[in-house]
Structure formats: structure tokens, C-alpha cells
N, C-alpha and C positions, 0 to 999 in steps of 0.2 A: 344470868342463870348459873347456879352452882354446878360444879363438876359432877357431883353425885346426881343431880337432877338430869343432867345431860346423859349420863350413863344409863339412868333408869329409862329415859325416853328411847335411847338406842336399843336397850334390851326389849322394851315393849314393841318396838317396830320390828325387830328381828323375830320376836315371838309371833307377831301377826303374819310376817312373811313365811315363816315355817308352817303355820297353819294353812296358808294358801298353797304352799308346796304339797303338803299332805293331801289336800283336797284334789289338787291337780294330778298327783300320782295315782289316785284312785280312778281317774278318768283316762289316763294314758295307758295304752296297751302295746306291749312288745311281743315279738314272736321268736320262738326257737324252733329249730328243726333238726332232724336226724335222717340218716339214710338217703342223703341227697335230696331232701325235701319230701320224702315219702311219708314222713310223719311230721306234723306241725302242731305246735302248742302256742296258744296266746295267753299271756299273763298280764295283769295290771301292774302298775308301779307299786302297788300295795301287796304284791305277791299273791293275788287271787287268780287261780287258774280259770280262764274264761271258756276256752275250748281246746279240744284235741281233734285234729283232722287226720285221717289215715287214707292214703291212696289205695283204692280197692285192689290195685295190682299187687300189693304186698301182703294181702291177706291170704294165707295158706294154712289150712288146719294142721298141716304137718310142721309148721314153723311158728307156732304160738310163742315160744320162748324168744325167738328173734324179734317178733313184733313187740313183745313186752320190753325187750332191751331198747328198741327204737323209741318207744313211747317214753320210757324212763329218760333216755338221752335227750329227747326233745323237750321234756318238762324241765330237766336240769338246765338246758341251754336257755330256755325262756326265763326261768327264775334268775339265772345269772345276769341276763340282759336287764331284767327289772331291778335287780340290786344295783347295777351300774347306773341305771337311770336315776334311781333314788339318791344315790351318793352324789351324782352330778348336780341334781336339782338342789340338794341341801348345801353342797359346796358353793353354789351360786349365791345363796343367801348369806352363808356364814363366812365366805371367803376361805373355806377349808380349815378354819381355825378350831372348829369344834368337832368332837368325835360324833359318830352316828348316834343320835339320841333316841333311836327307836321310833322316830316319828313316821 
């Protein structure tokens, strides 16, 4: 088999594996939290927010701004975890030699 054919085969296999990673990331869920766990957010590896849970003890009509800050922090934390998961899974397939291709 020629060198070019071998490279093409490897590229096709990597493409197949990256599609599989993309599918898996859509199914994996990571969680972020803020306020010592008072606010929790779940996000898929594709950065889709699945849920936000708020401990009723932190709901105070006088402190809406604080609650908004906690929700923002929890979502940011969950998205960060999802980005790290995505990078890790893509690096498993590519050996870390390719940049994030937006998969």
C-alpha cells in the first residue's frame, strides 16, 4: 500500500473517531457549582445547559442579585468543565497534535 493511501486511511479513521467523540460529548454531562453547592448547573460536553438547581435556602427576595451571581458562576463553572472534557476527548483521538476543530 502506498504511503498516500496509508495516510488517507489514517485520516479517515481519525475522522470516524472524532465523529464518535462528538456524539459521546453530547451524551456526557458535567456539573458546575457555586456558593458551596447552593447553585448547581449541569452542561453536556457539547455545552448545552441541561439544568440549574438552586437550594431553596438561598432564595431571598432581598438578595436576587446575589442569586444571579451564583447562577452565573455555576454556569461558568459547568461550561469550563465541559470545555475541558471536550478537549480531553479530542486529544485522546488526535494525540493532542490538532487544534480544537470545533467538533
